[in-house]
N, C-alpha and C positions, 0 to 999 in steps of 0.2 A: 386694513392691511392685506387681508386675503384678496379683496377685489383688486388692489393695486398689484399684487403679485401675479394674479391671473392675467391682467393686462400686459404686464412686462414679460411673463413667460410666453404668452402667445406671440408677442412681437419679437422677442430676442432669444427665446429658448431658455431652458433651465440653467445651463452652464453659462449663458450669456448675461445672467442677472446676479448681482451680489446682494447681500443683506443691506449694504449701504445704499444700493440703488432703490430697494424697496422702501426703506424708511424715508429716504429723501423724496421719493415720489408721493408718498402719502402724508408727509409732514410729521412723521413720528421720530422716535429715537431708537438707537440700537438697544438701549435698555428696555424700551417698550416692546421691541420685537422679541427679545429673549425672555421677557416676562410670560409671553404666550407660547413660544416655540423654543425648543432646545437647539434647533438647527434649521437650516433651509431644507434639509431632507425631511424633517418632521412636517414642515409646512407643505411640502409636496404630498406627503401622506394624507394630511388633513384635507387637502383639495380633492384627492381621490376618494377618501373615505366618506366625504359629505354626501355625494350623490348615491353611492352604493348603499350607505346606511338608510337613505331616504327610501329607495325602492324596496329594500328588505323590510323596513318597518311597515310600509304600505302593504306589502304582500302578507305579512303576518296579521295585519289588521283585517285584511280581506277574508282570510280563512277563519278568523274568530268572529267576524261580523255576519258572514253569510254561511248558511248550512248547505246551500245548493252549489255543487262544484261549477256549474255554468256561471252563476253570479260571482263566485270566487274568481274564476279565470277572467271574466269581463273586468272586474275591479283591478286585478293585477295588470292586465294589459293597459288599462286606462292610466294608472299611475306610472307604469313603465314608459309609456309614450310621453307622458307629461314631463318626465325628468329632462328630456331633451330641450324643453323650453325653460324650465326652472333653473337648470344648471348647465346651460349651453357652454359657457366659458370653462367651467370645471371639466366638462367632458372633452372639450377641445384640447385642453392641457393634458388630460389623461391619455388620450391617444397619441399626443405629440411627445410626451415626456415619461410615459410609464416605464420605459426601460431603465430609467435612472432611480427607480425606487430601490431603497436598501432591502436586502433579503428579508429581514424581520418585519418590515412594513409591508412588503409584497405578500408575505404569507398571511397577514391579517386581512388584506384586501381579497386575496384568493378565497379565504375561508368564507367571507360574506358573499362573494359571487357564487360560490358552490352552494351555500345555503339557499340563496335565491333560486338558483337553478333547480335544486331539489324540491323546493316548494311547488314550482311549476310542474315538475314530473309527478309529484304526489297528487296534485289536483287533477291532472289528466288521468292518472290511474284510477282515482276515485270516481271520476266522471264515467270512465269505462265500466267500472264495477256496478255503478248505478244505471248503466245502459243509457246514459245521456250522450256519451261520446262514442264514436265508432271504434269497436274493438280491433278491427283489422289494422289500425294505425299504430305502429310501434311507439311506445311512450317516449323513449329517448329521442327518436328522430323528430317526432311531433314537437316535443319541448325545445329541441335545438333549432327547429325551423322557426318557432316563435321568437326565440332569442335572436337568431340571425336577422330575421325580418325587421324587428324593432330596433336592434342595435345599429342597423345601417342608416337609420334616420339621421344620425349626426352628420352624415356625408352630404345630405341635400336640404335639410330643413333650414328655413330662414324665418326669423321672427317677423320680418316684414313681408313675407310671402302672401300669396292669395288665399291660402287656407290656414285657419287657426290651428293650434295644437289640438283643440277639441274636435275639429273637423277630421284631422288626421287620425286621432284616436278612434273615432267612429268608423272610419274606413278600415283600419286595421282590425277592429273588433268584428266588423261584418265579415271580412275575408276569412279570418281565423275561425270564428264560430260557425259560419256556414260550411267551412271545410271539415270540421271535426264533429259537429252535432249529428246524431242519428236522424233518420227521416222522421221517426216518431217524436223526437225531441223538438224538431223544427215546427211540428204541428201544435206544440204546447205553448200557449201564449206566454206563460211566465218564464219560459226558457229562451225566448227570442231576444237577441241583442236589443237593448233599449237606447235610443238616442238621448234620452233624458238622464241616463246614468251619470251620476256625479255632476249634474248640471249646475249645482250650487257652488262648484269650485271656481276660483278665479282662473282665467285662461292665460293671464300674463303675469310676469313678475313685477 
C-alpha cells in the first residue's frame, strides 16, 4: 500500500490522489487502508517518518558501536548517503509533498531531524575535543555543510547511474574526512577513511 501510494504521489501529487485511487491501484479495500492508517495525512507522515527514522537509528547505532569520533562520523555519513538509495521514492515524495504535512505530524518529523543534526554536531565537537578534527572549523557550520552536501544527493543520484551508492558514499567520506581531520589524525592509520567500511551491507534494495 505504501509503495502504491509512493508511485501515485510521485506521478499525480498528494492532492491528486484519493484513498480510493490507492486501494484500487494495489488491489486492496478501503477497510484495509483504514486498518493501517487513520487518514491519507497519516500515510504521508509514515512515508516521511520511515527514512528519517532510519538515519536516526543508524546514527545512534554508530555512536554506541564506535568509541572513536572519526569512525562514528564515517558510519553516520555512510548510512546517511545510503538512505538515498534505500528510500529514493520516499525522499522524492518528501521534497515534493512535505508542505502538506499536518502541523502535529510535521513537529514529529522536525524533532527527529533535529536529533539527527545534533548527533552530528556532538560527534564533531567530540572529535575536536580529542584533537582528531580541526578546532578552527565551527561545529555548526561544519555539521550543516555535511547535511547540505549529502542532502543534495536526491537531486542527481540515479540507481542506474555509473556509480553505486557505495562508491558515492566513499567519495563523500573521503571529501569530508580529509577536510576536517587534523594533519596528525591523517597520519594515524586507524583514523583514515576506509573503503571497506560497511562493505558487508547490500548496495541495492
